[in-house]
C-alpha positions, 0 to 999 in steps of 0.5 A, spaced: 715 766 516 722 766 519 728 767 515 731 761 518 725 757 515 725 760 509 733 759 508 731 751 510 726 751 504 730 754 499 736 749 501 731 744 500 729 747 493 736 748 491 738 740 493 732 738 489 733 742 483 741 740 483 739 733 483 733 733 478 737 737 473 744 733 474 739 727 472 737 730 466 743 734 464 748 729 466 747 723 460 749 728 455 754 732 459 760 728 457 762 729 449 756 733 446 755 739 443 749 743 440 749 745 433 743 748 430 739 747 435 740 739 436 745 735 440 750 732 437 756 728 439 763 730 438 765 725 434 759 725 429 760 733 429 767 732 426 764 726 421 759 731 419 764 736 417 769 733 414 766 726 412 767 727 404 774 730 405 780 725 403 787 726 404 791 731 407 785 736 407 781 731 411 787 731 416 787 738 417 779 739 417 779 733 422 784 737 427 781 743 426 774 741 427 776 737 433 779 743 436 773 747 435 768 742 437 772 741 444 771 748 445 764 748 444 763 742 448 767 746 454 762 751 453 756 747 453 759 744 459 759 751 463 752 752 461 750 746 464 753 747 470 750 754 471 744 751 470 745 746 475 748 751 480 743 756 479 739 756 485 746 756 489 748 762 485 741 766 486 742 764 494 749 767 494 747 773 490 741 775 493 739 772 499 746 772 503 747 780 502 740 781 504 741 777 510 748 780 512 745 787 511 739 785 516 744 782 521 748 788 521 742 793 521 740 789 527 746 790 531 
């Protein structure tokens, strides 16, 4: 199998992977995070953590948990993007350098 054909098949695989994984991950992408192995909306996370507190303690708790929750959401989004783009990253890390080396050695 030629290098060009392999590249085409991998490109088709990568495109299919991106579409399928985006379809699977996107619905929970906006404002959800993973807490103790379960997917939770950011508002539910804050409510679970600070629901029984009242007064100034509740306000401080909500602000703190909202800030930490936003960081956790950003981390989940970064993981999801890495998962979605995994074939492209593998292509760039492995296949392109090998192809460039083969091209340089062939000249």
